[in-house]
N, C-alpha and C positions, 0 to 999 in steps of 0.2 A: 474558713479553714478549720478542720476538726482538731481538737486537742488530743493529746496522747490519752488523757483520762477517758474521753469518749470512746476511743479505740479500745481501751481496756475494759469496756463494758462486756466485750466478748472475751471470756476467760480463757478459751482455747487460744485465741490470738495473743492475749497477754502472755501466757505461758511460753508460746513459741517465740515471741518477740524478745522477751527478757533472756531466754536461753540463747537466741541468736546474738544478742548484744554481748552476753557473757563469753560466748565462744570467740568473738572477734576482738574484744578488748584485751584478751590474753596476749595478743601480738605486741601491745604497747606496755603492758605491765602485768606480770604473772600473778600478782595478788588481786588484780581488779575483778576477775569473774565473781568472786564471792560477795562483791558489793553490788552486783547488778540488781538483785532483788530489792536491796535497801534503796538504791537510787530510784527504782520504779515507784516504791512507796513514797519516797520523798517528793518526787515530781507530781504525785497525785494530789498534793496539797497546794492549792493556788497561792496561799500565803508565802510558801517557800519560793515559788517562782517570782512573785512580786518583790520579795526581799532580795533575791538574787539580782534582779534587774535594777533595783534601787541602789544596790551596792556596786554598780558598774560592772555587772556580770562577774562578780567575784563571790565565792562562797566563803565569806569571812568567818562563818562558824566552824569551818574545818581547816582553815589555813594554819599550818604549823602543827596539826594534830598528828601524833605518832600513830603509825600503823597498828601497833598493839592496842592502843586505846580505841581506834576505829573498829578493830576486830571485836574487842570486848563489848562494843555497843550493839553488835548484831545479835539477833536471836541465837540461842545456843546451837540449834541445828545448822545455822549458817556460819558459825564461827569455825567449825572444824574443817571447812573446805571439803564438804562431802565428796567422796571418792570419784563418783562418776557424774556429778552435776556439772555442767548443764546437759550432759549427753544422755543420762538415763531418763526414763519416763516415769 
């Protein structure tokens, strides 16, 4: 089975996929789209996946984290919730 990381070797696909995810997670949580890129970066690190599985599929590093703190941890250009992202090219 191919990992997401190997699929992301194709940068055009990566960009499309992350934008696709960002578009659809808005249905569940309006703040979620701005975290799609951070989630893609997080999942590219195999150690994060191993820790997630070892913790019973729980992200113990973010449980209880305030949204404002999570937003502040994003790169500046992602904190603002860019007006047209994920729709603009």
